[in-house]
PDB file of N, CA, C and O in Angstrom:
ATOM      1  N   MET A   1      56.590 138.746 118.203  1.00  0.00           N
ATOM      2  CA  MET A   1      55.045 138.614 118.992  1.00  0.00           C
ATOM      3  C   MET A   1      55.134 137.405 119.213  1.00  0.00           C
ATOM      4  O   MET A   1      56.068 136.697 118.836  1.00  0.00           O
ATOM      5  N   LEU A   2      54.093 137.014 119.898  1.00  0.00           N
ATOM      6  CA  LEU A   2      53.577 135.900 120.527  1.00  0.00           C
ATOM      7  C   LEU A   2      51.942 135.360 119.938  1.00  0.00           C
ATOM      8  O   LEU A   2      51.077 136.230 119.840  1.00  0.00           O
ATOM      9  N   ARG A   3      51.601 133.931 119.572  1.00  0.00           N
ATOM     10  CA  ARG A   3      50.709 133.602 119.119  1.00  0.00           C
ATOM     11  C   ARG A   3      49.908 132.622 120.349  1.00  0.00           C
ATOM     12  O   ARG A   3      50.619 131.867 121.013  1.00  0.00           O
ATOM     13  N   HIS A   4      48.467 132.672 120.603  1.00  0.00           N
ATOM     14  CA  HIS A   4      48.272 132.093 121.724  1.00  0.00           C
ATOM     15  C   HIS A   4      46.968 131.322 120.978  1.00  0.00           C
ATOM     16  O   HIS A   4      45.965 131.998 120.749  1.00  0.00           O
ATOM     17  N   ILE A   5      46.994 130.108 120.659  1.00  0.00           N
ATOM     18  CA  ILE A   5      45.916 129.333 119.983  1.00  0.00           C
ATOM     19  C   ILE A   5      45.330 128.391 120.965  1.00  0.00           C
ATOM     20  O   ILE A   5      46.035 127.488 121.415  1.00  0.00           O
ATOM     21  N   VAL A   6      43.970 128.544 121.371  1.00  0.00           N
ATOM     22  CA  VAL A   6      43.054 127.573 122.296  1.00  0.00           C
ATOM     23  C   VAL A   6      42.096 126.765 121.431  1.00  0.00           C
ATOM     24  O   VAL A   6      41.585 127.462 120.555  1.00  0.00           O
ATOM     25  N   MET A   7      41.741 125.599 121.429  1.00  0.00           N
ATOM     26  CA  MET A   7      40.792 124.779 121.253  1.00  0.00           C
ATOM     27  C   MET A   7      40.103 123.976 121.981  1.00  0.00           C
ATOM     28  O   MET A   7      40.709 123.070 122.553  1.00  0.00           O
ATOM     29  N   ILE A   8      38.611 124.107 122.149  1.00  0.00           N
ATOM     30  CA  ILE A   8      37.484 123.985 123.275  1.00  0.00           C
ATOM     31  C   ILE A   8      36.910 122.761 122.856  1.00  0.00           C
ATOM     32  O   ILE A   8      36.748 122.561 121.653  1.00  0.00           O
ATOM     33  N   LYS A   9      36.603 121.967 123.651  1.00  0.00           N
ATOM     34  CA  LYS A   9      35.458 120.878 122.976  1.00  0.00           C
ATOM     35  C   LYS A   9      34.515 120.912 124.273  1.00  0.00           C
ATOM     36  O   LYS A   9      34.985 120.887 125.411  1.00  0.00           O
ATOM     37  N   PHE A  10      33.164 120.971 124.003  1.00  0.00           N
ATOM     38  CA  PHE A  10      32.152 121.081 125.023  1.00  0.00           C
ATOM     39  C   PHE A  10      31.457 119.971 125.514  1.00  0.00           C
ATOM     40  O   PHE A  10      31.039 119.029 124.841  1.00  0.00           O
ATOM     41  N   LYS A  11      31.359 120.122 126.658  1.00  0.00           N
ATOM     42  CA  LYS A  11      30.819 119.045 127.727  1.00  0.00           C
ATOM     43  C   LYS A  11      29.267 118.451 126.570  1.00  0.00           C
ATOM     44  O   LYS A  11      28.297 119.087 126.157  1.00  0.00           O
ATOM     45  N   ALA A  12      29.650 117.099 126.396  1.00  0.00           N
ATOM     46  CA  ALA A  12      27.901 116.110 125.555  1.00  0.00           C
ATOM     47  C   ALA A  12      26.827 116.894 125.838  1.00  0.00           C
ATOM     48  O   ALA A  12      26.123 117.149 124.861  1.00  0.00           O
ATOM     49  N   LYS A  13      26.409 117.461 127.128  1.00  0.00           N
ATOM     50  CA  LYS A  13      25.231 117.734 127.092  1.00  0.00           C
ATOM     51  C   LYS A  13      24.928 119.200 126.859  1.00  0.00           C
ATOM     52  O   LYS A  13      23.876 119.821 127.012  1.00  0.00           O
ATOM     53  N   THR A  14      25.924 119.525 126.516  1.00  0.00           N
ATOM     54  CA  THR A  14      25.988 121.141 125.925  1.00  0.00           C
ATOM     55  C   THR A  14      25.616 121.411 124.799  1.00  0.00           C
ATOM     56  O   THR A  14      26.124 120.786 123.868  1.00  0.00           O
ATOM     57  N   ASP A  15      24.409 122.631 124.477  1.00  0.00           N
ATOM     58  CA  ASP A  15      23.856 122.846 123.052  1.00  0.00           C
ATOM     59  C   ASP A  15      25.229 123.701 122.354  1.00  0.00           C
ATOM     60  O   ASP A  15      25.351 124.925 122.418  1.00  0.00           O
ATOM     61  N   SER A  16      26.171 122.810 121.713  1.00  0.00           N
ATOM     62  CA  SER A  16      27.323 123.200 121.119  1.00  0.00           C
ATOM     63  C   SER A  16      26.960 124.642 120.257  1.00  0.00           C
ATOM     64  O   SER A  16      27.636 125.634 120.529  1.00  0.00           O
ATOM     65  N   ASP A  17      25.917 124.743 119.245  1.00  0.00           N
ATOM     66  CA  ASP A  17      25.537 125.701 118.417  1.00  0.00           C
ATOM     67  C   ASP A  17      25.770 126.815 119.331  1.00  0.00           C
ATOM     68  O   ASP A  17      26.791 127.496 119.430  1.00  0.00           O
ATOM     69  N   LEU A  18      24.634 126.907 120.012  1.00  0.00           N
ATOM     70  CA  LEU A  18      24.318 127.837 121.214  1.00  0.00           C
ATOM     71  C   LEU A  18      25.867 128.382 122.066  1.00  0.00           C
ATOM     72  O   LEU A  18      26.322 129.504 121.845  1.00  0.00           O
ATOM     73  N   ALA A  19      26.481 127.497 122.943  1.00  0.00           N
ATOM     74  CA  ALA A  19      27.832 128.111 123.232  1.00  0.00           C
ATOM     75  C   ALA A  19      28.760 128.221 122.632  1.00  0.00           C
ATOM     76  O   ALA A  19      29.713 128.744 123.209  1.00  0.00           O
ATOM     77  N   SER A  20      28.960 127.715 120.956  1.00  0.00           N
ATOM     78  CA  SER A  20      29.511 128.270 120.335  1.00  0.00           C
ATOM     79  C   SER A  20      29.569 129.806 120.112  1.00  0.00           C
ATOM     80  O   SER A  20      30.541 130.553 120.220  1.00  0.00           O
ATOM     81  N   ASN A  21      27.993 130.157 119.697  1.00  0.00           N
ATOM     82  CA  ASN A  21      27.967 131.542 119.146  1.00  0.00           C
ATOM     83  C   ASN A  21      28.166 132.118 120.250  1.00  0.00           C
ATOM     84  O   ASN A  21      28.916 133.048 119.953  1.00  0.00           O
ATOM     85  N   LYS A  22      27.929 132.169 121.581  1.00  0.00           N
ATOM     86  CA  LYS A  22      28.020 132.988 122.661  1.00  0.00           C
ATOM     87  C   LYS A  22      29.094 133.105 123.055  1.00  0.00           C
ATOM     88  O   LYS A  22      29.291 134.209 123.562  1.00  0.00           O
ATOM     89  N   LEU A  23      30.373 132.086 123.060  1.00  0.00           N
ATOM     90  CA  LEU A  23      31.457 132.267 123.438  1.00  0.00           C
ATOM     91  C   LEU A  23      32.228 133.002 122.121  1.00  0.00           C
ATOM     92  O   LEU A  23      33.182 133.726 122.408  1.00  0.00           O
ATOM     93  N   LYS A  24      31.952 132.889 121.026  1.00  0.00           N
ATOM     94  CA  LYS A  24      32.736 133.771 119.747  1.00  0.00           C
ATOM     95  C   LYS A  24      32.090 135.090 120.357  1.00  0.00           C
ATOM     96  O   LYS A  24      32.964 135.826 120.813  1.00  0.00           O
ATOM     97  N   VAL A  25      30.920 135.546 120.479  1.00  0.00           N
ATOM     98  CA  VAL A  25      30.676 137.089 120.724  1.00  0.00           C
ATOM     99  C   VAL A  25      31.564 137.358 122.250  1.00  0.00           C
ATOM    100  O   VAL A  25      32.251 138.350 122.492  1.00  0.00           O
ATOM    101  N   MET A  26      31.363 136.358 123.030  1.00  0.00           N
ATOM    102  CA  MET A  26      32.453 136.887 124.172  1.00  0.00           C
ATOM    103  C   MET A  26      33.844 137.313 123.986  1.00  0.00           C
ATOM    104  O   MET A  26      34.297 138.340 124.492  1.00  0.00           O
ATOM    105  N   LEU A  27      34.493 136.528 123.270  1.00  0.00           N
ATOM    106  CA  LEU A  27      35.639 136.667 123.178  1.00  0.00           C
ATOM    107  C   LEU A  27      36.246 137.598 121.946  1.00  0.00           C
ATOM    108  O   LEU A  27      37.380 138.054 122.095  1.00  0.00           O
ATOM    109  N   ILE A  28      35.623 137.843 120.918  1.00  0.00           N
ATOM    110  CA  ILE A  28      35.652 138.668 119.873  1.00  0.00           C
ATOM    111  C   ILE A  28      35.626 140.185 120.631  1.00  0.00           C
ATOM    112  O   ILE A  28      36.366 141.100 120.269  1.00  0.00           O
ATOM    113  N   GLU A  29      34.629 140.303 121.769  1.00  0.00           N
ATOM    114  CA  GLU A  29      34.253 141.679 122.741  1.00  0.00           C
ATOM    115  C   GLU A  29      35.657 141.973 123.562  1.00  0.00           C
ATOM    116  O   GLU A  29      36.074 143.003 124.091  1.00  0.00           O
ATOM    117  N   LEU A  30      36.007 141.143 123.492  1.00  0.00           N
ATOM    118  CA  LEU A  30      37.540 141.301 124.330  1.00  0.00           C
ATOM    119  C   LEU A  30      38.994 142.182 124.117  1.00  0.00           C
ATOM    120  O   LEU A  30      39.907 142.645 124.799  1.00  0.00           O
ATOM    121  N   LYS A  31      38.418 142.053 122.204  1.00  0.00           N
ATOM    122  CA  LYS A  31      39.415 142.984 121.518  1.00  0.00           C
ATOM    123  C   LYS A  31      39.135 144.527 121.656  1.00  0.00           C
ATOM    124  O   LYS A  31      39.950 145.351 121.240  1.00  0.00           O
ATOM    125  N   ASN A  32      37.974 144.877 122.244  1.00  0.00           N
ATOM    126  CA  ASN A  32      37.295 146.255 122.722  1.00  0.00           C
ATOM    127  C   ASN A  32      37.958 146.292 123.974  1.00  0.00           C
ATOM    128  O   ASN A  32      38.373 147.450 124.004  1.00  0.00           O
ATOM    129  N   THR A  33      38.235 145.865 124.794  1.00  0.00           N
ATOM    130  CA  THR A  33      38.837 145.968 126.424  1.00  0.00           C
ATOM    131  C   THR A  33      39.894 145.643 127.017  1.00  0.00           C
ATOM    132  O   THR A  33      40.234 145.970 128.154  1.00  0.00           O
ATOM    133  N   ILE A  34      40.693 144.701 125.937  1.00  0.00           N
ATOM    134  CA  ILE A  34      42.172 144.193 126.771  1.00  0.00           C
ATOM    135  C   ILE A  34      43.210 144.860 125.691  1.00  0.00           C
ATOM    136  O   ILE A  34      43.300 144.510 124.514  1.00  0.00           O
ATOM    137  N   ASP A  35      43.922 145.819 126.281  1.00  0.00           N
ATOM    138  CA  ASP A  35      44.768 146.723 125.330  1.00  0.00           C
ATOM    139  C   ASP A  35      46.025 145.756 124.824  1.00  0.00           C
ATOM    140  O   ASP A  35      46.611 145.912 123.753  1.00  0.00           O
ATOM    141  N   SER A  36      46.303 144.790 125.745  1.00  0.00           N
ATOM    142  CA  SER A  36      47.494 143.926 125.511  1.00  0.00           C
ATOM    143  C   SER A  36      47.326 142.925 124.247  1.00  0.00           C
ATOM    144  O   SER A  36      48.231 142.386 123.609  1.00  0.00           O
ATOM    145  N   LEU A  37      45.752 142.808 124.032  1.00  0.00           N
ATOM    146  CA  LEU A  37      45.464 141.917 122.643  1.00  0.00           C
ATOM    147  C   LEU A  37      44.916 142.488 121.509  1.00  0.00           C
ATOM    148  O   LEU A  37      43.801 142.974 121.320  1.00  0.00           O
ATOM    149  N   LEU A  38      46.053 142.327 120.648  1.00  0.00           N
ATOM    150  CA  LEU A  38      46.594 142.836 119.595  1.00  0.00           C
ATOM    151  C   LEU A  38      45.351 142.387 118.468  1.00  0.00           C
ATOM    152  O   LEU A  38      44.715 143.352 118.046  1.00  0.00           O
ATOM    153  N   ASP A  39      45.076 141.487 118.114  1.00  0.00           N
ATOM    154  CA  ASP A  39      44.151 140.615 117.388  1.00  0.00           C
ATOM    155  C   ASP A  39      43.913 139.258 117.872  1.00  0.00           C
ATOM    156  O   ASP A  39      44.778 138.588 118.436  1.00  0.00           O
ATOM    157  N   MET A  40      42.584 138.823 117.611  1.00  0.00           N
ATOM    158  CA  MET A  40      42.064 137.720 117.947  1.00  0.00           C
ATOM    159  C   MET A  40      41.003 137.314 116.761  1.00  0.00           C
ATOM    160  O   MET A  40      40.131 138.052 116.302  1.00  0.00           O
ATOM    161  N   GLU A  41      41.275 136.028 116.398  1.00  0.00           N
ATOM    162  CA  GLU A  41      40.128 135.020 115.590  1.00  0.00           C
ATOM    163  C   GLU A  41      39.346 134.429 116.027  1.00  0.00           C
ATOM    164  O   GLU A  41      39.971 134.265 117.075  1.00  0.00           O
ATOM    165  N   VAL A  42      38.340 133.837 116.218  1.00  0.00           N
ATOM    166  CA  VAL A  42      37.481 132.802 116.345  1.00  0.00           C
ATOM    167  C   VAL A  42      36.923 132.566 115.190  1.00  0.00           C
ATOM    168  O   VAL A  42      36.427 133.304 114.339  1.00  0.00           O
ATOM    169  N   GLY A  43      37.166 130.693 115.330  1.00  0.00           N
ATOM    170  CA  GLY A  43      36.290 129.878 114.214  1.00  0.00           C
ATOM    171  C   GLY A  43      35.081 129.053 114.934  1.00  0.00           C
ATOM    172  O   GLY A  43      35.262 128.935 116.146  1.00  0.00           O
ATOM    173  N   ILE A  44      34.038 128.534 114.502  1.00  0.00           N
ATOM    174  CA  ILE A  44      33.344 127.808 114.985  1.00  0.00           C
ATOM    175  C   ILE A  44      33.482 126.349 114.130  1.00  0.00           C
ATOM    176  O   ILE A  44      33.407 126.372 112.902  1.00  0.00           O
ATOM    177  N   ASN A  45      33.643 125.366 114.699  1.00  0.00           N
ATOM    178  CA  ASN A  45      34.049 124.318 113.777  1.00  0.00           C
ATOM    179  C   ASN A  45      33.087 123.744 112.679  1.00  0.00           C
ATOM    180  O   ASN A  45      31.883 123.766 112.936  1.00  0.00           O
ATOM    181  N   ILE A  46      33.396 123.367 111.793  1.00  0.00           N
ATOM    182  CA  ILE A  46      32.199 122.673 110.879  1.00  0.00           C
ATOM    183  C   ILE A  46      32.248 121.285 110.664  1.00  0.00           C
ATOM    184  O   ILE A  46      31.408 120.693 109.987  1.00  0.00           O
ATOM    185  N   SER A  47      33.306 120.687 111.277  1.00  0.00           N
ATOM    186  CA  SER A  47      33.987 118.988 111.056  1.00  0.00           C
ATOM    187  C   SER A  47      33.010 118.309 111.906  1.00  0.00           C
ATOM    188  O   SER A  47      32.672 118.864 112.951  1.00  0.00           O
ATOM    189  N   SER A  48      32.364 116.825 111.487  1.00  0.00           N
ATOM    190  CA  SER A  48      31.706 116.277 112.115  1.00  0.00           C
ATOM    191  C   SER A  48      32.540 114.754 112.560  1.00  0.00           C
ATOM    192  O   SER A  48      31.998 113.662 112.730  1.00  0.00           O
ATOM    193  N   LYS A  49      33.880 115.052 112.671  1.00  0.00           N
ATOM    194  CA  LYS A  49      34.800 113.971 113.024  1.00  0.00           C
ATOM    195  C   LYS A  49      34.756 114.021 114.537  1.00  0.00           C
ATOM    196  O   LYS A  49      34.546 115.088 115.113  1.00  0.00           O
ATOM    197  N   PRO A  50      34.965 112.799 115.243  1.00  0.00           N
ATOM    198  CA  PRO A  50      34.539 112.867 116.780  1.00  0.00           C
ATOM    199  C   PRO A  50      35.796 113.422 117.049  1.00  0.00           C
ATOM    200  O   PRO A  50      35.757 114.016 118.126  1.00  0.00           O
ATOM    201  N   SER A  51      36.687 113.463 116.614  1.00  0.00           N
ATOM    202  CA  SER A  51      38.095 114.299 117.741  1.00  0.00           C
ATOM    203  C   SER A  51      37.994 115.693 117.348  1.00  0.00           C
ATOM    204  O   SER A  51      38.923 116.294 117.887  1.00  0.00           O
ATOM    205  N   ALA A  52      37.419 116.320 116.786  1.00  0.00           N
ATOM    206  CA  ALA A  52      37.180 117.759 116.385  1.00  0.00           C
ATOM    207  C   ALA A  52      36.486 118.208 117.812  1.00  0.00           C
ATOM    208  O   ALA A  52      35.682 117.590 118.511  1.00  0.00           O
ATOM    209  N   TYR A  53      37.183 119.719 118.023  1.00  0.00           N
ATOM    210  CA  TYR A  53      36.875 120.804 118.821  1.00  0.00           C
ATOM    211  C   TYR A  53      36.089 121.255 118.252  1.00  0.00           C
ATOM    212  O   TYR A  53      36.003 121.229 117.024  1.00  0.00           O
ATOM    213  N   ASP A  54      35.066 121.958 119.282  1.00  0.00           N
ATOM    214  CA  ASP A  54      34.044 123.172 118.678  1.00  0.00           C
ATOM    215  C   ASP A  54      34.560 124.143 118.388  1.00  0.00           C
ATOM    216  O   ASP A  54      33.988 124.676 117.438  1.00  0.00           O
ATOM    217  N   ILE A  55      35.725 124.880 118.882  1.00  0.00           N
ATOM    218  CA  ILE A  55      35.956 126.159 118.864  1.00  0.00           C
ATOM    219  C   ILE A  55      37.313 126.242 119.126  1.00  0.00           C
ATOM    220  O   ILE A  55      38.048 125.596 119.873  1.00  0.00           O
ATOM    221  N   VAL A  56      37.579 127.544 118.051  1.00  0.00           N
ATOM    222  CA  VAL A  56      39.271 127.580 118.033  1.00  0.00           C
ATOM    223  C   VAL A  56      39.643 129.312 118.313  1.00  0.00           C
ATOM    224  O   VAL A  56      38.998 130.144 117.675  1.00  0.00           O
ATOM    225  N   LEU A  57      40.519 129.680 119.121  1.00  0.00           N
ATOM    226  CA  LEU A  57      40.911 131.095 119.054  1.00  0.00           C
ATOM    227  C   LEU A  57      42.220 131.016 118.861  1.00  0.00           C
ATOM    228  O   LEU A  57      43.068 130.240 119.301  1.00  0.00           O
ATOM    229  N   THR A  58      42.282 132.185 117.935  1.00  0.00           N
ATOM    230  CA  THR A  58      43.919 132.574 117.728  1.00  0.00           C
ATOM    231  C   THR A  58      43.909 134.256 118.308  1.00  0.00           C
ATOM    232  O   THR A  58      43.095 135.131 118.013  1.00  0.00           O
ATOM    233  N   ALA A  59      45.070 134.351 119.197  1.00  0.00           N
ATOM    234  CA  ALA A  59      45.119 135.634 119.687  1.00  0.00           C
ATOM    235  C   ALA A  59      46.664 135.980 119.507  1.00  0.00           C
ATOM    236  O   ALA A  59      47.546 135.166 119.781  1.00  0.00           O
ATOM    237  N   ASP A  60      46.841 136.902 119.158  1.00  0.00           N
ATOM    238  CA  ASP A  60      48.231 137.522 119.211  1.00  0.00           C
ATOM    239  C   ASP A  60      48.264 138.790 120.131  1.00  0.00           C
ATOM    240  O   ASP A  60      47.404 139.665 120.239  1.00  0.00           O
ATOM    241  N   PHE A  61      49.368 138.681 120.713  1.00  0.00           N
ATOM    242  CA  PHE A  61      50.369 140.195 121.709  1.00  0.00           C
ATOM    243  C   PHE A  61      51.813 140.162 121.272  1.00  0.00           C
ATOM    244  O   PHE A  61      52.465 139.516 120.451  1.00  0.00           O
ATOM    245  N   ASN A  62      52.022 141.004 122.045  1.00  0.00           N
ATOM    246  CA  ASN A  62      53.512 141.597 121.516  1.00  0.00           C
ATOM    247  C   ASN A  62      54.600 140.539 122.052  1.00  0.00           C
ATOM    248  O   ASN A  62      55.637 140.150 121.513  1.00  0.00           O
ATOM    249  N   ASP A  63      53.934 140.151 123.481  1.00  0.00           N
ATOM    250  CA  ASP A  63      54.977 139.474 124.242  1.00  0.00           C
ATOM    251  C   ASP A  63      54.376 138.509 125.490  1.00  0.00           C
ATOM    252  O   ASP A  63      53.162 138.434 125.682  1.00  0.00           O
ATOM    253  N   ASP A  64      55.310 137.812 126.279  1.00  0.00           N
ATOM    254  CA  ASP A  64      54.823 136.966 127.445  1.00  0.00           C
ATOM    255  C   ASP A  64      53.461 138.119 128.442  1.00  0.00           C
ATOM    256  O   ASP A  64      52.327 137.887 128.863  1.00  0.00           O
ATOM    257  N   GLN A  65      54.285 139.234 128.461  1.00  0.00           N
ATOM    258  CA  GLN A  65      53.668 140.180 129.376  1.00  0.00           C
ATOM    259  C   GLN A  65      52.318 140.371 128.919  1.00  0.00           C
ATOM    260  O   GLN A  65      51.378 140.336 129.712  1.00  0.00           O
ATOM    261  N   GLY A  66      52.173 140.561 127.750  1.00  0.00           N
ATOM    262  CA  GLY A  66      50.726 140.888 127.279  1.00  0.00           C
ATOM    263  C   GLY A  66      49.919 140.013 127.302  1.00  0.00           C
ATOM    264  O   GLY A  66      48.717 140.270 127.229  1.00  0.00           O
ATOM    265  N   LEU A  67      50.528 138.401 127.438  1.00  0.00           N
ATOM    266  CA  LEU A  67      49.515 137.364 127.302  1.00  0.00           C
ATOM    267  C   LEU A  67      49.181 137.432 128.613  1.00  0.00           C
ATOM    268  O   LEU A  67      47.977 137.444 128.866  1.00  0.00           O
ATOM    269  N   ASN A  68      50.209 137.496 129.799  1.00  0.00           N
ATOM    270  CA  ASN A  68      49.573 137.369 131.130  1.00  0.00           C
ATOM    271  C   ASN A  68      48.724 138.657 131.559  1.00  0.00           C
ATOM    272  O   ASN A  68      47.982 138.660 132.542  1.00  0.00           O
ATOM    273  N   SER A  69      48.891 139.595 130.830  1.00  0.00           N
ATOM    274  CA  SER A  69      47.880 140.698 131.231  1.00  0.00           C
ATOM    275  C   SER A  69      46.650 140.378 130.808  1.00  0.00           C
ATOM    276  O   SER A  69      45.754 140.539 131.636  1.00  0.00           O
ATOM    277  N   TYR A  70      46.271 139.853 129.453  1.00  0.00           N
ATOM    278  CA  TYR A  70      45.095 139.138 129.335  1.00  0.00           C
ATOM    279  C   TYR A  70      44.558 138.258 129.986  1.00  0.00           C
ATOM    280  O   TYR A  70      43.361 138.327 130.263  1.00  0.00           O
ATOM    281  N   ARG A  71      45.433 137.111 130.418  1.00  0.00           N
ATOM    282  CA  ARG A  71      44.881 136.169 131.284  1.00  0.00           C
ATOM    283  C   ARG A  71      44.233 136.332 132.513  1.00  0.00           C
ATOM    284  O   ARG A  71      43.260 135.692 132.912  1.00  0.00           O
ATOM    285  N   VAL A  72      44.969 137.433 133.218  1.00  0.00           N
ATOM    286  CA  VAL A  72      44.255 138.056 134.550  1.00  0.00           C
ATOM    287  C   VAL A  72      43.164 139.052 134.556  1.00  0.00           C
ATOM    288  O   VAL A  72      42.679 139.534 135.580  1.00  0.00           O
ATOM    289  N   HIS A  73      42.786 139.351 133.260  1.00  0.00           N
ATOM    290  CA  HIS A  73      41.931 140.542 132.966  1.00  0.00           C
ATOM    291  C   HIS A  73      40.635 139.918 133.601  1.00  0.00           C
ATOM    292  O   HIS A  73      40.401 138.722 133.778  1.00  0.00           O
ATOM    293  N   PRO A  74      39.714 141.186 133.952  1.00  0.00           N
ATOM    294  CA  PRO A  74      38.288 140.659 134.529  1.00  0.00           C
ATOM    295  C   PRO A  74      37.485 140.355 133.406  1.00  0.00           C
ATOM    296  O   PRO A  74      36.542 139.563 133.398  1.00  0.00           O
ATOM    297  N   ASP A  75      37.895 141.005 132.489  1.00  0.00           N
ATOM    298  CA  ASP A  75      36.856 140.480 131.176  1.00  0.00           C
ATOM    299  C   ASP A  75      37.204 138.942 130.724  1.00  0.00           C
ATOM    300  O   ASP A  75      36.360 138.094 130.433  1.00  0.00           O
ATOM    301  N   HIS A  76      38.377 138.795 130.728  1.00  0.00           N
ATOM    302  CA  HIS A  76      38.848 137.130 130.460  1.00  0.00           C
ATOM    303  C   HIS A  76      38.036 136.406 131.176  1.00  0.00           C
ATOM    304  O   HIS A  76      37.071 135.713 130.854  1.00  0.00           O
ATOM    305  N   MET A  77      38.715 136.723 132.579  1.00  0.00           N
ATOM    306  CA  MET A  77      38.338 135.959 133.612  1.00  0.00           C
ATOM    307  C   MET A  77      36.854 136.098 133.579  1.00  0.00           C
ATOM    308  O   MET A  77      36.468 135.235 134.367  1.00  0.00           O
ATOM    309  N   SER A  78      35.888 136.668 133.131  1.00  0.00           N
ATOM    310  CA  SER A  78      34.449 136.400 133.096  1.00  0.00           C
ATOM    311  C   SER A  78      34.349 135.196 131.680  1.00  0.00           C
ATOM    312  O   SER A  78      33.632 134.205 131.811  1.00  0.00           O
ATOM    313  N   VAL A  79      34.871 135.349 130.819  1.00  0.00           N
ATOM    314  CA  VAL A  79      34.878 134.218 129.767  1.00  0.00           C
ATOM    315  C   VAL A  79      35.195 132.902 130.301  1.00  0.00           C
ATOM    316  O   VAL A  79      34.702 131.953 129.691  1.00  0.00           O
ATOM    317  N   LEU A  80      36.105 132.589 131.579  1.00  0.00           N
ATOM    318  CA  LEU A  80      36.674 131.557 131.576  1.00  0.00           C
ATOM    319  C   LEU A  80      35.568 130.814 132.811  1.00  0.00           C
ATOM    320  O   LEU A  80      35.318 129.616 132.943  1.00  0.00           O
ATOM    321  N   GLU A  81      34.980 132.110 133.711  1.00  0.00           N
ATOM    322  CA  GLU A  81      33.679 131.598 134.550  1.00  0.00           C
ATOM    323  C   GLU A  81      32.348 130.743 133.378  1.00  0.00           C
ATOM    324  O   GLU A  81      31.768 129.682 133.611  1.00  0.00           O
ATOM    325  N   TYR A  82      32.242 131.331 132.576  1.00  0.00           N
ATOM    326  CA  TYR A  82      31.528 130.831 131.661  1.00  0.00           C
ATOM    327  C   TYR A  82      31.911 129.648 130.957  1.00  0.00           C
ATOM    328  O   TYR A  82      31.034 128.829 130.681  1.00  0.00           O
ATOM    329  N   LEU A  83      33.074 129.448 130.636  1.00  0.00           N
ATOM    330  CA  LEU A  83      33.893 127.855 130.088  1.00  0.00           C
ATOM    331  C   LEU A  83      33.644 126.862 131.436  1.00  0.00           C
ATOM    332  O   LEU A  83      33.298 125.689 131.294  1.00  0.00           O
ATOM    333  N   LYS A  84      33.816 127.348 132.480  1.00  0.00           N
ATOM    334  CA  LYS A  84      33.527 126.367 133.322  1.00  0.00           C
ATOM    335  C   LYS A  84      32.245 125.372 133.540  1.00  0.00           C
ATOM    336  O   LYS A  84      32.230 124.256 134.059  1.00  0.00           O
ATOM    337  N   VAL A  85      31.148 126.155 132.962  1.00  0.00           N
ATOM    338  CA  VAL A  85      29.710 125.868 132.605  1.00  0.00           C
ATOM    339  C   VAL A  85      29.916 124.597 131.474  1.00  0.00           C
ATOM    340  O   VAL A  85      29.510 123.444 131.618  1.00  0.00           O
ATOM    341  N   VAL A  86      30.473 125.010 130.610  1.00  0.00           N
ATOM    342  CA  VAL A  86      30.055 124.334 129.321  1.00  0.00           C
ATOM    343  C   VAL A  86      31.370 123.760 128.753  1.00  0.00           C
ATOM    344  O   VAL A  86      31.088 122.872 127.949  1.00  0.00           O
ATOM    345  N   MET A  87      32.447 123.903 128.849  1.00  0.00           N
ATOM    346  CA  MET A  87      33.832 123.031 128.591  1.00  0.00           C
ATOM    347  C   MET A  87      34.271 121.739 129.020  1.00  0.00           C
ATOM    348  O   MET A  87      34.457 121.568 130.224  1.00  0.00           O
ATOM    349  N   GLU A  88      34.427 120.981 128.364  1.00  0.00           N
ATOM    350  CA  GLU A  88      34.580 119.570 128.873  1.00  0.00           C
ATOM    351  C   GLU A  88      36.611 119.636 128.935  1.00  0.00           C
ATOM    352  O   GLU A  88      37.279 119.135 129.840  1.00  0.00           O
ATOM    353  N   LYS A  89      37.110 120.299 127.858  1.00  0.00           N
ATOM    354  CA  LYS A  89      38.407 119.975 127.516  1.00  0.00           C
ATOM    355  C   LYS A  89      38.790 121.178 126.526  1.00  0.00           C
ATOM    356  O   LYS A  89      38.061 121.547 125.605  1.00  0.00           O
ATOM    357  N   ALA A  90      39.767 121.616 126.775  1.00  0.00           N
ATOM    358  CA  ALA A  90      40.685 122.577 126.062  1.00  0.00           C
ATOM    359  C   ALA A  90      42.379 122.192 125.552  1.00  0.00           C
ATOM    360  O   ALA A  90      43.013 121.283 126.087  1.00  0.00           O
ATOM    361  N   THR A  91      42.760 122.782 124.792  1.00  0.00           N
ATOM    362  CA  THR A  91      44.312 122.167 124.005  1.00  0.00           C
ATOM    363  C   THR A  91      44.602 123.842 123.905  1.00  0.00           C
ATOM    364  O   THR A  91      43.812 124.755 123.665  1.00  0.00           O
ATOM    365  N   VAL A  92      46.106 123.867 124.198  1.00  0.00           N
ATOM    366  CA  VAL A  92      46.429 125.295 124.292  1.00  0.00           C
ATOM    367  C   VAL A  92      48.131 125.499 123.503  1.00  0.00           C
ATOM    368  O   VAL A  92      49.031 124.782 123.940  1.00  0.00           O
ATOM    369  N   VAL A  93      48.385 126.314 122.572  1.00  0.00           N
ATOM    370  CA  VAL A  93      49.739 125.831 122.153  1.00  0.00           C
ATOM    371  C   VAL A  93      49.945 127.779 122.112  1.00  0.00           C
ATOM    372  O   VAL A  93      49.154 128.680 121.830  1.00  0.00           O
ATOM    373  N   ASP A  94      50.995 127.772 122.424  1.00  0.00           N
ATOM    374  CA  ASP A  94      51.696 129.312 122.482  1.00  0.00           C
ATOM    375  C   ASP A  94      52.930 129.649 121.867  1.00  0.00           C
ATOM    376  O   ASP A  94      53.815 128.966 122.383  1.00  0.00           O
ATOM    377  N   TYR A  95      53.348 130.355 121.044  1.00  0.00           N
ATOM    378  CA  TYR A  95      54.674 130.455 120.251  1.00  0.00           C
ATOM    379  C   TYR A  95      54.744 131.934 119.529  1.00  0.00           C
ATOM    380  O   TYR A  95      53.873 132.697 119.110  1.00  0.00           O
ATOM    381  N   ILE A  96      55.896 131.977 119.568  1.00  0.00           N
ATOM    382  CA  ILE A  96      56.459 133.221 118.861  1.00  0.00           C
ATOM    383  C   ILE A  96      56.518 133.113 117.489  1.00  0.00           C
ATOM    384  O   ILE A  96      57.109 132.120 117.064  1.00  0.00           O
ATOM    385  N   ILE A  97      56.014 133.953 116.617  1.00  0.00           N
ATOM    386  CA  ILE A  97      55.705 134.334 115.487  1.00  0.00           C
ATOM    387  C   ILE A  97      56.687 135.537 115.016  1.00  0.00           C
ATOM    388  O   ILE A  97      56.540 136.057 113.910  1.00  0.00           O
TER     389      ILE A  97
END
């Protein structure tokens, strides 16, 4: 199995509570529409440290092919369009579990 972890930091001018809640709903909904997505967990940051990111997602797939299908799925692409508006940066780690 493959685990995909993404940490997202919002732009300074973004209302992070609003953006985090909206993004969490959008991401969790992907479990209902993308067959290759086996499981997903989304966490909203509670740390006030300057180095902290705003939200993290952990998604599991059978393999690289499943992750690649997720990446190009139209519903995931809609999430990416929203992120273009609110995201400052992201960090990604993919690994075999």
